[in-house]
C-alpha positions as CSV (number, residue, x, y, z in Angstrom):
1,M,66.3,15.0,-4.0
2,S,63.3,16.6,-5.4
3,N,60.8,18.0,-2.7
4,I,57.6,20.0,-3.1
5,R,56.8,21.8,0.1
6,V,52.6,21.6,0.6
7,A,51.4,23.6,4.0
8,D,53.9,22.9,6.7
9,G,54.9,19.7,5.4
10,V,57.0,18.0,2.6
11,V,56.4,15.7,0.1
12,D,59.3,13.6,-1.1
13,L,58.4,13.2,-4.8
14,D,61.3,10.8,-5.0
15,H,59.9,8.6,-2.4
16,A,56.5,8.9,-3.9
17,R,57.8,7.5,-7.2
18,E,59.6,4.5,-5.5
19,V,56.0,3.7,-3.7
20,V,54.3,3.5,-7.1
21,D,57.2,1.8,-8.7
22,S,57.0,-0.8,-5.8
23,D,53.3,-1.0,-6.4
24,N,53.5,-1.7,-9.8
25,A,56.3,-4.4,-9.4
26,R,54.1,-6.1,-7.0
27,L,51.5,-6.0,-9.4
28,H,53.8,-7.6,-12.1
29,E,54.9,-10.4,-9.4
30,L,50.9,-11.1,-9.4
31,G,50.7,-11.2,-13.2
32,Y,49.2,-7.9,-14.6
33,K,50.8,-5.0,-16.0
34,Q,49.8,-1.6,-14.6
35,E,47.0,-0.2,-16.9
36,L,44.9,1.9,-14.7
37,N,45.9,5.4,-12.9
38,R,47.5,4.8,-9.6
39,D,46.4,8.2,-8.1
40,L,44.7,7.2,-5.1
41,S,45.8,8.0,-1.5
42,M,44.8,6.0,1.8
43,I,41.9,8.6,2.4
44,S,41.0,8.6,-1.2
45,N,40.6,4.8,-0.7
46,F,38.9,4.8,2.5
47,A,36.4,7.5,1.0
48,I,35.3,5.0,-1.6
49,S,34.4,2.2,0.8
50,F,32.8,4.5,3.3
51,S,30.6,6.1,1.0
52,I,29.4,2.8,-0.2
53,V,29.0,1.5,3.3
54,S,27.0,4.5,3.7
55,V,25.4,4.4,7.1
56,L,22.7,7.0,6.1
57,T,21.7,4.9,3.1
58,G,21.5,1.6,5.0
59,L,19.7,2.8,8.4
60,N,17.2,5.5,6.4
61,G,16.0,2.3,4.4
62,L,15.9,-0.3,6.9
63,M,14.9,1.8,10.0
64,G,11.2,0.4,9.8
65,T,12.7,-3.2,9.7
66,G,14.6,-2.3,13.1
67,L,11.5,-0.9,14.7
68,N,9.2,-3.8,13.5
69,F,11.6,-6.6,14.4
70,G,12.4,-5.6,18.1
71,G,12.4,-1.6,18.2
72,P,15.2,0.3,20.0
73,V,16.9,-2.9,21.7
74,S,17.2,-4.5,18.4
75,Y,19.2,-1.9,17.0
76,I,20.5,0.0,19.7
77,Y,22.6,-3.4,20.9
78,G,22.5,-5.1,17.4
79,W,24.3,-2.3,15.8
80,P,27.5,-2.8,17.7
81,I,27.4,-6.7,17.7
82,A,26.8,-6.9,14.1
83,G,29.8,-4.3,13.8
84,T,32.2,-5.9,16.0
85,F,31.7,-9.2,13.8
86,T,31.8,-7.2,10.6
87,L,35.1,-5.7,11.8
88,L,36.8,-9.0,12.2
89,I,35.4,-10.0,8.8
90,G,37.4,-6.8,7.6
91,L,40.2,-7.6,9.3
92,S,40.6,-11.0,7.9
93,M,40.0,-9.6,4.4
94,A,42.5,-7.0,5.0
95,E,45.1,-9.2,5.7
96,I,44.6,-11.2,2.5
97,C,44.4,-7.9,0.6
98,S,47.6,-6.7,1.9
99,S,49.2,-10.0,0.3
100,Y,47.4,-9.8,-3.2
101,P,46.9,-5.7,-3.9
102,T,45.1,-6.4,-7.3
103,S,41.9,-5.4,-8.8
104,G,40.7,-8.8,-8.8
105,G,40.0,-8.7,-5.1
106,L,38.1,-11.7,-3.8
107,Y,38.1,-13.9,-6.6
108,Y,41.6,-13.5,-7.2
109,W,42.3,-14.2,-3.7
110,S,40.3,-17.5,-3.7
111,A,42.3,-18.7,-7.0
112,K,45.6,-18.1,-5.2
113,L,44.5,-19.4,-1.9
114,A,42.8,-22.7,-3.2
115,G,46.1,-23.9,-5.2
116,P,46.0,-25.1,-8.8
117,S,43.6,-27.8,-8.4
118,W,40.7,-26.1,-6.7
119,G,41.8,-22.4,-7.8
120,P,39.9,-21.8,-11.2
121,F,36.4,-23.3,-9.5
122,A,36.8,-21.3,-6.3
123,S,37.7,-18.3,-8.5
124,W,34.5,-19.0,-10.4
125,I,32.2,-19.1,-7.6
126,T,33.7,-16.4,-5.7
127,G,34.0,-13.8,-8.9
128,W,30.3,-14.6,-9.9
129,F,28.7,-14.1,-6.4
130,N,30.7,-10.9,-5.7
131,I,29.6,-9.4,-9.1
132,V,26.1,-10.2,-8.9
133,G,26.0,-8.9,-5.3
134,Q,27.9,-6.1,-6.2
135,W,25.1,-5.2,-9.0
136,A,22.1,-5.9,-6.5
137,L,24.1,-3.5,-4.1
138,T,24.0,-1.0,-7.0
139,T,20.7,-1.4,-7.6
140,S,19.3,-1.4,-4.2
141,I,21.1,2.1,-3.3
142,D,19.9,3.8,-6.3
143,F,16.4,2.5,-6.2
144,S,16.3,3.6,-2.3
145,L,17.3,7.1,-3.5
146,A,14.6,7.2,-6.2
147,Q,12.1,6.3,-3.3
148,L,13.7,8.9,-0.9
149,V,12.6,11.4,-3.7
150,Q,9.4,9.9,-3.8
151,V,8.9,10.6,0.0
152,M,10.3,14.3,-0.5
153,I,7.8,15.1,-2.8
154,L,5.0,13.3,-1.0
155,L,6.1,15.8,2.4
156,S,6.8,18.9,0.3
157,T,3.0,18.7,-1.0
158,G,1.5,18.2,2.4
159,G,2.1,14.5,3.2
160,N,-0.2,11.4,2.8
161,N,-3.0,12.8,5.1
162,G,-2.8,16.2,3.6
163,G,-3.3,15.3,-0.3
164,G,0.3,15.1,-0.8
165,Y,1.3,13.8,-4.1
166,M,2.9,10.3,-4.6
167,I,4.8,9.7,-7.8
168,S,4.0,6.5,-9.5
169,K,6.3,3.4,-9.6
170,Y,6.9,4.3,-13.3
171,V,8.4,7.8,-12.1
172,V,10.4,6.0,-9.5
173,M,11.8,3.9,-11.9
174,A,12.5,6.8,-14.4
175,L,14.2,8.4,-11.5
176,H,16.3,5.3,-10.8
177,G,17.3,5.2,-14.3
178,V,18.3,8.9,-14.1
179,F,20.7,8.3,-11.3
180,L,22.0,5.4,-12.6
181,L,22.7,7.6,-16.0
182,I,24.4,10.5,-13.9
183,H,26.6,7.8,-12.0
184,A,28.0,6.2,-15.1
185,I,28.8,10.0,-16.7
186,L,30.5,10.5,-13.2
187,N,32.6,7.2,-13.1
188,S,33.6,7.9,-16.9
189,L,36.0,10.9,-15.5
190,P,39.4,10.4,-14.2
191,I,39.8,8.6,-11.3
192,S,41.3,11.9,-9.6
193,M,38.0,13.2,-10.2
194,L,36.2,10.2,-8.6
195,S,38.7,10.5,-5.6
196,F,37.5,14.1,-4.8
197,L,34.1,13.2,-5.3
198,G,34.5,10.1,-3.1
199,Q,35.6,12.3,-0.1
200,V,32.8,14.5,-0.6
201,G,30.5,11.3,-0.2
202,A,32.4,10.4,2.7
203,A,32.2,13.7,4.4
204,A,28.3,13.8,3.7
205,N,27.7,10.6,5.3
206,F,30.0,11.3,8.4
207,F,28.7,14.6,9.0
208,G,25.1,13.5,8.2
209,C,25.0,11.0,11.0
210,F,26.0,13.3,13.7
211,L,23.8,16.0,12.5
212,M,20.8,13.7,13.1
213,F,21.5,14.4,16.9
214,V,19.5,17.8,16.0
215,I,16.2,16.0,15.5
216,P,15.4,15.0,19.0
217,A,16.1,18.7,19.9
218,V,13.6,19.9,17.6
219,A,11.1,17.6,18.6
220,T,8.8,18.9,21.4
221,E,8.2,15.5,22.5
222,R,11.1,13.3,23.3
223,A,11.5,9.6,24.1
224,S,12.9,8.8,27.5
225,A,16.5,7.0,28.2
226,E,14.5,3.9,29.5
227,F,12.5,3.6,26.1
228,V,15.9,4.3,24.1
229,F,17.9,1.5,25.9
230,T,15.3,-1.0,27.1
231,N,12.2,-0.8,24.6
232,F,11.6,-4.2,23.1
233,N,8.9,-4.0,20.3
234,T,6.7,-7.0,20.8
235,E,3.5,-5.9,18.9
236,N,5.1,-7.7,15.7
237,K,1.7,-8.1,13.8
238,D,3.4,-11.1,11.6
239,G,2.6,-13.9,14.0
240,I,6.3,-13.9,15.4
241,N,6.3,-14.2,19.2
242,N,9.7,-15.5,20.1
243,Q,11.8,-12.5,21.5
244,F,15.2,-14.1,20.6
245,Y,13.8,-14.6,16.9
246,I,12.6,-11.1,16.6
247,F,15.9,-9.7,17.8
248,V,17.9,-11.8,15.3
249,L,15.6,-10.6,12.5
250,G,16.5,-7.0,13.6
251,L,20.2,-7.6,12.8
252,L,19.2,-7.4,9.4
253,M,19.1,-3.6,9.3
254,S,22.8,-3.6,10.5
255,Q,24.2,-6.2,8.6
256,Y,22.9,-4.8,5.3
257,T,24.2,-1.5,6.0
258,L,27.7,-2.9,6.7
259,T,28.5,-4.0,3.2
260,G,30.5,-2.8,0.4
261,Y,33.9,-2.3,2.1
262,D,35.6,-4.5,-0.1
263,A,35.8,-1.8,-2.7
264,S,39.1,-0.7,-1.2
265,A,40.4,-3.9,-2.5
266,Y,39.1,-3.3,-6.0
267,M,40.6,-0.1,-6.0
268,S,44.1,-1.5,-5.2
269,E,45.5,-1.0,-8.6
270,E,44.7,2.8,-8.4
271,T,45.8,3.1,-5.0
272,K,49.4,4.3,-3.7
273,D,51.1,2.3,-1.5
274,A,48.4,-0.5,-2.1
275,D,49.5,-3.3,0.3
276,K,49.0,-1.2,3.2
277,N,46.5,1.4,2.1
278,G,43.9,-1.0,0.7
279,P,43.6,-2.8,3.8
280,Q,43.7,0.2,6.0
281,G,40.8,1.5,3.7
282,I,38.6,-1.8,4.4
283,V,39.2,-1.5,8.5
284,S,39.1,2.0,8.8
285,S,35.7,2.3,6.5
286,I,34.2,-0.3,8.6
287,G,35.4,1.2,12.2
288,I,34.3,4.6,11.3
289,A,30.8,3.6,10.0
290,V,30.2,1.8,13.3
291,I,30.7,4.5,15.4
292,A,28.8,6.9,13.0
293,G,26.1,4.7,12.6
294,W,25.5,4.1,16.4
295,A,25.4,8.0,16.7
296,Y,22.9,8.1,14.1
297,V,20.7,5.5,15.8
298,L,21.2,6.7,19.2
299,G,20.4,10.2,18.2
300,I,17.2,9.4,16.3
301,T,15.6,6.8,18.5
302,F,15.2,9.8,21.1
303,A,12.7,11.3,18.5
304,V,10.5,8.2,18.1
305,K,7.3,8.4,20.0
306,D,4.7,6.1,18.2
307,I,6.5,3.0,16.7
308,P,3.0,1.6,15.4
309,N,2.5,4.9,13.6
310,L,5.8,5.0,12.2
311,L,5.2,1.8,10.8
312,S,2.0,2.6,9.0
313,E,1.4,3.1,5.3
314,N,-1.2,5.5,6.2
315,N,1.0,8.1,7.9
316,D,2.1,11.2,6.5
317,S,5.3,9.5,4.7
318,G,3.6,6.7,3.3
319,G,5.2,4.1,5.7
320,H,8.9,5.5,5.4
321,A,9.8,5.5,9.1
322,V,12.7,7.9,9.2
323,A,10.7,10.5,6.9
324,Q,8.0,10.5,9.4
325,I,10.2,10.9,12.5
326,F,11.6,13.8,10.9
327,Y,8.1,14.9,9.8
328,E,6.6,14.7,13.3
329,A,9.6,16.4,15.0
330,F,9.6,19.7,12.5
331,M,5.7,19.7,12.7
332,S,5.5,19.8,16.1
333,R,7.8,22.6,16.7
334,Y,7.7,24.5,13.4
335,G,4.1,23.6,12.0
336,S,5.9,22.9,8.6
337,S,7.4,19.9,6.9
338,V,10.5,22.1,5.4
339,G,12.9,21.1,7.7
340,A,12.0,17.4,7.1
341,V,12.4,17.6,3.7
342,I,16.0,19.2,4.2
343,C,16.9,16.4,6.3
344,L,15.9,14.1,3.8
345,G,17.9,15.9,1.3
346,I,21.3,15.6,3.4
347,I,20.6,11.7,3.6
348,G,19.8,11.9,-0.2
349,L,23.2,13.5,-0.7
350,A,25.0,10.6,0.8
351,V,22.9,7.9,-1.0
352,F,23.6,9.8,-4.1
353,F,27.5,9.5,-3.5
354,A,26.9,6.0,-2.2
355,G,25.7,5.0,-5.7
356,M,28.6,6.7,-7.5
357,S,31.1,5.0,-5.7
358,S,29.1,1.3,-5.5
359,L,29.2,1.7,-9.5
360,T,33.0,2.6,-9.1
361,S,33.6,-0.9,-7.3
362,N,31.2,-2.5,-9.8
363,S,33.1,-1.5,-13.0
364,R,36.4,-2.4,-11.3
365,I,35.4,-6.1,-10.4
366,A,33.8,-6.3,-14.0
367,Y,37.0,-5.1,-15.4
368,A,39.4,-7.6,-13.4
369,F,37.0,-10.6,-13.9
370,S,36.9,-9.8,-17.7
371,R,40.7,-9.5,-17.7
372,D,40.7,-12.9,-17.0
373,G,38.4,-14.1,-19.4
374,A,35.3,-15.1,-17.3
375,M,32.7,-12.8,-18.5
376,P,30.6,-12.8,-21.7
377,L,32.2,-9.9,-23.8
378,S,35.3,-10.1,-21.8
379,S,37.5,-8.5,-24.8
380,Q,35.4,-5.7,-24.6
381,L,34.6,-4.9,-21.0
382,Q,38.6,-5.2,-20.3
383,K,39.4,-2.1,-22.6
384,V,40.5,1.0,-20.7
385,N,40.0,4.7,-22.2
386,K,42.8,7.4,-22.4
387,Q,41.7,8.6,-18.8
388,E,42.6,5.0,-17.9
389,V,39.2,4.1,-16.8
390,P,37.5,0.8,-17.8
391,I,34.8,2.7,-19.6
392,N,32.7,-0.3,-21.1
393,A,32.8,-1.9,-17.5
394,V,31.3,1.4,-16.2
395,W,28.2,1.4,-18.5
396,M,27.7,-2.3,-18.5
397,S,27.2,-2.3,-14.8
398,A,24.7,0.7,-15.0
399,F,22.9,-1.0,-17.3
400,V,22.5,-4.4,-15.5
401,A,21.8,-2.4,-12.4
402,F,19.0,-0.7,-14.3
403,C,17.7,-4.0,-15.5
404,M,17.7,-5.5,-12.2
405,A,15.4,-2.9,-10.7
406,L,12.9,-3.4,-13.5
407,T,11.5,-6.3,-11.3
408,S,10.2,-3.7,-9.1
409,L,7.4,-3.1,-11.7
410,G,6.2,-6.5,-11.4
411,S,6.5,-7.3,-7.7
412,L,8.3,-5.6,-5.0
413,V,8.5,-9.1,-3.4
414,A,10.7,-10.2,-6.4
415,F,12.8,-7.2,-6.4
416,Q,13.2,-7.5,-2.4
417,A,14.5,-11.2,-3.0
418,M,16.7,-10.3,-5.6
419,T,18.3,-7.4,-3.9
420,S,18.9,-9.7,-0.8
421,I,21.8,-11.3,-2.8
422,A,23.5,-7.7,-2.0
423,T,23.5,-8.8,1.6
424,I,23.8,-12.6,1.8
425,G,25.5,-13.2,-1.8
426,L,28.4,-10.4,-0.9
427,Y,28.9,-12.0,2.5
428,V,29.6,-15.4,0.8
429,A,31.7,-14.1,-1.5
430,Y,33.5,-12.3,1.6
431,A,33.8,-16.0,3.3
432,I,35.2,-18.1,0.7
433,P,38.6,-16.7,0.6
434,I,39.0,-16.4,4.4
435,L,38.0,-19.9,4.6
436,L,40.5,-20.9,1.8
437,K,43.2,-19.4,4.0
438,L,42.4,-21.1,6.8
439,T,42.2,-24.6,5.2
440,L,43.8,-25.2,1.8
441,G,45.6,-22.1,1.5
442,R,47.5,-22.5,5.0
443,K,50.8,-23.3,3.5
444,I,50.6,-21.0,0.4
445,F,49.5,-17.9,2.1
446,T,52.4,-15.3,2.6
447,Q,51.7,-12.4,5.0
448,G,51.7,-9.0,3.5
449,R,52.7,-5.7,5.4
450,F,49.2,-5.7,7.0
451,N,48.5,-9.0,9.2
452,L,46.8,-10.2,12.1
453,G,49.9,-12.4,13.2
454,R,48.6,-15.3,15.5
455,Y,45.3,-13.9,16.0
456,G,44.8,-14.4,12.1
457,T,43.3,-17.8,12.7
458,I,40.8,-17.2,15.4
459,I,39.6,-14.1,13.7
460,G,39.2,-15.8,10.3
461,W,37.2,-18.9,12.1
462,I,34.9,-16.3,13.7
463,S,34.3,-14.5,10.6
464,V,33.3,-17.5,8.8
465,L,31.1,-18.9,11.4
466,W,29.5,-15.5,11.7
467,V,28.8,-15.2,7.7
468,T,27.6,-18.7,8.2
469,L,25.0,-17.9,11.0
470,I,23.7,-14.6,9.1
471,S,23.2,-16.6,6.0
472,V,21.0,-19.1,7.9
473,L,19.2,-16.2,9.9
474,F,18.2,-14.3,7.1
475,S,16.9,-17.3,5.2
476,L,14.0,-17.7,7.9
477,P,10.8,-16.6,7.6
478,V,9.9,-13.3,8.5
479,S,6.2,-13.6,8.8
480,Y,3.5,-16.1,9.5
481,P,1.7,-17.5,8.3
482,I,3.8,-18.2,5.2
483,T,2.4,-17.5,1.6
484,D,3.5,-16.5,-1.5
485,Q,3.7,-13.0,-0.7
486,T,5.1,-13.3,2.8
487,L,7.6,-15.7,2.0
488,N,11.3,-15.0,2.5
489,Y,12.6,-15.7,-0.7
490,T,16.1,-14.9,0.2
491,P,17.2,-18.4,-0.1
492,V,15.6,-18.9,-3.4
493,A,17.7,-15.9,-4.8
494,V,20.9,-17.0,-3.3
495,G,20.2,-20.4,-4.2
496,G,19.5,-19.6,-7.8
497,V,22.7,-17.7,-8.5
498,L,24.5,-20.7,-6.9
499,I,22.6,-23.2,-9.3
500,L,23.4,-21.1,-12.2
501,V,26.9,-20.5,-11.3
502,V,27.5,-24.2,-10.8
503,F,25.4,-25.2,-13.9
504,T,27.7,-22.8,-16.0
505,W,30.9,-24.2,-14.7
506,N,30.4,-27.9,-15.3
507,F,28.7,-27.2,-18.7
508,S,31.2,-24.6,-19.6
509,G,33.6,-22.7,-17.5
510,R,35.6,-25.7,-16.3
511,H,36.3,-26.4,-20.0
512,W,38.0,-22.8,-20.6
513,F,38.5,-20.9,-17.3
514,K,41.7,-21.4,-15.9
515,G,41.8,-19.1,-13.1
516,P,43.7,-15.6,-13.2
517,I,45.6,-15.1,-16.6
518,K,48.7,-13.2,-16.8
519,N,48.6,-10.2,-19.2
520,I,52.3,-9.0,-18.8
521,D,54.4,-9.1,-22.0
522,D,56.8,-11.8,-21.0
523,S,57.5,-15.7,-22.0
524,S,55.2,-16.8,-19.2
525,N,52.0,-15.2,-20.7
526,T,50.1,-18.1,-19.9
527,C,47.2,-19.1,-17.7
528,R,48.3,-19.0,-13.8
529,Y,46.6,-22.6,-13.1
């Protein structure tokens, strides 16, 4: 037997080959030939999902939302609530991923679980909600990175009240384009390089969360434990007075952050021992994100002093809550904003890798969906280069993400509505295969190596109900009176996607899209349904 010694352990090369051969055989059973380089370990698979979930990205961008809708109570307690239900959703998805370890992920699961009659339609709906949500997520992440640079420049030049320089929205858009360009270049590299960079991104996110514990230590004034654990901000100026309503709106910060962990499924065809490591990547990325995220919000809240000032657009950071917390802490101690800019730079590093990994995930679902002929220019988007990278899908996804961000030049309201698809659209796509497994797929589904046993049904139903609940909650008005500038456009954006997807299905897709198509070279190379 061939062995190679690494450190104090022994890696069995013959066993490693057997695992890869087994993965390839399982993929062949699902109808596909191995075209991508299967080089990811469980750690690498986890790292890509964890980088996209990116606690620092979501909490950095939406801390103002949490402070405005309920304050510390809404996210100190809302985070573990949202995290627990998200973990249940992840467990349900992981169980299905173990049975169908393919880059098609959610749309393939829906096709299989809905059966021959409903499979193509379920696959179409799930796939398009998924890929549009993925594009919106990449757009949102890289745009938040560009805005973070904007705030760093503002603080480093004196702040809003010290004559600091605020770059224009056109420069922000240019930065967004530059970041997407860099991410597309990185995603053109072999998967072994992306694996390494993904692990760097995961480490930046993890350690960055715990590094924020130093902020209360730096601040000369710190919040009391009573404030952190019991303060409920009722000074909402948007006409909402019901405390429960305010609290559930505050959940948006937590739920938006906890998205993107489905990337572990899309990387299945590049992951060794995929039917075990893919599901573990989903579950572990959520679990660790919940722990690290709670540490982050707990630590940073002890540095919160004046909530109205943190939310004011006239403060030194221009209304960026997290940046203002850093700024006030370091100015009070050292009389300098350098420390605040460094902290924002650490967050920026995590956001950068989140955008990179998000584009990786985008390209894999686009590649898989095109492989089954569901996208325009499918014959080009399914092509793989010599490094076994779906290169055309990478650059197309980057281009679409850039185009989606252009709406911000006309209206931030429109941009926010569009990027809301990154939360509701993705969770709708998450819920569809789970619901199908519980209903039409009860007799079809065969458990894989990762399974929930007798608890799978109850966990699945709780997951579906939670997605239904948050879809309703996040579509409710967030401000009164309702005007064209205060209307919550989330249901409009998500409803628009639904109408467009159903319309294209009825007038086009149903005539030619038959669900996942085998691409193996055998006599059964026909449509699966």
